[in-house]
C-alpha positions as CSV (number, residue, x, y, z in Angstrom):
1,M,22.5,-11.2,-14.5
2,E,21.7,-8.4,-12.1
3,I,22.0,-8.5,-8.3
4,I,20.1,-6.2,-6.0
5,N,21.6,-5.9,-2.6
6,D,20.6,-3.3,-0.1
7,I,20.7,-3.0,3.6
8,N,17.1,-1.7,3.6
9,T,15.0,-4.8,3.1
10,D,11.9,-2.7,2.6
11,L,13.5,-1.2,-0.5
12,V,14.3,-4.7,-1.8
13,T,10.7,-5.9,-1.0
14,L,9.3,-2.9,-2.9
15,Y,11.5,-3.6,-5.9
16,R,10.5,-7.3,-5.9
17,V,6.8,-6.6,-5.6
18,V,6.8,-4.0,-8.4
19,K,8.7,-6.5,-10.6
20,L,6.5,-9.5,-9.9
21,H,3.2,-8.2,-8.7
22,L,2.8,-4.8,-10.3
23,E,-1.0,-5.1,-10.9
24,E,-1.8,-6.0,-7.3
25,F,0.5,-3.2,-6.1
26,I,-1.3,-0.6,-8.2
27,R,-4.7,-2.0,-7.1
28,Y,-3.8,-1.4,-3.5
29,L,-2.5,2.2,-4.2
30,K,-5.5,3.1,-6.4
31,W,-7.9,3.5,-3.5
32,I,-5.6,5.0,-0.8
33,L,-6.5,8.6,0.1
34,V,-3.6,11.0,0.4
35,A,-4.3,12.4,3.8
36,R,-2.5,13.0,7.1
37,D,-4.6,10.4,8.8
38,E,-3.6,7.8,6.3
39,F,0.0,8.7,6.7
40,E,-0.2,8.4,10.4
41,R,-2.1,5.1,10.1
42,F,0.6,3.7,7.8
43,K,3.3,4.8,10.2
44,L,1.7,2.8,13.0
45,E,1.4,-0.4,10.9
46,N,3.3,-3.4,12.2
47,P,5.3,-4.7,9.3
48,E,5.5,-8.2,10.7
49,T,1.8,-8.6,10.3
50,L,1.7,-7.6,6.6
51,T,2.2,-9.4,3.3
52,D,5.0,-8.4,1.1
53,I,2.6,-6.5,-1.2
54,Q,1.1,-4.6,1.8
55,K,4.6,-3.8,3.1
56,A,5.6,-2.4,-0.3
57,V,2.5,-0.3,-0.5
58,C,3.1,1.1,3.0
59,F,6.7,1.8,2.3
60,Y,6.0,3.5,-1.0
61,F,3.1,5.6,0.4
62,L,5.3,6.8,3.3
63,L,8.1,7.6,1.0
64,K,5.9,9.6,-1.4
65,S,4.0,11.3,1.4
66,G,6.8,12.1,3.8
67,Y,8.8,15.3,3.8
68,A,11.9,14.8,1.7
69,A,11.3,11.0,1.9
70,R,12.5,11.0,5.5
71,I,10.2,9.4,8.0
72,D,10.8,7.6,11.2
73,N,8.9,4.3,11.2
74,P,9.6,0.5,11.2
75,F,9.5,0.5,7.4
76,L,12.6,2.7,7.1
77,T,15.1,1.1,9.5
């Protein structure tokens, strides 16, 4: 038995989505453009209005696109 416990719920959500819904996660990422406008749009997303898969995609995209994986947004509280 493994237990994942992290203070960052977005990280736990990302792990759970990749574990249980990998195909859907990849489908969302497949068509996202890597652009500054997309990065800014994702930063402005309200996480309370998104599904877990959408939250995981936003979180992953911001981590991969941000400088040194440090960004200030609701996804990285």
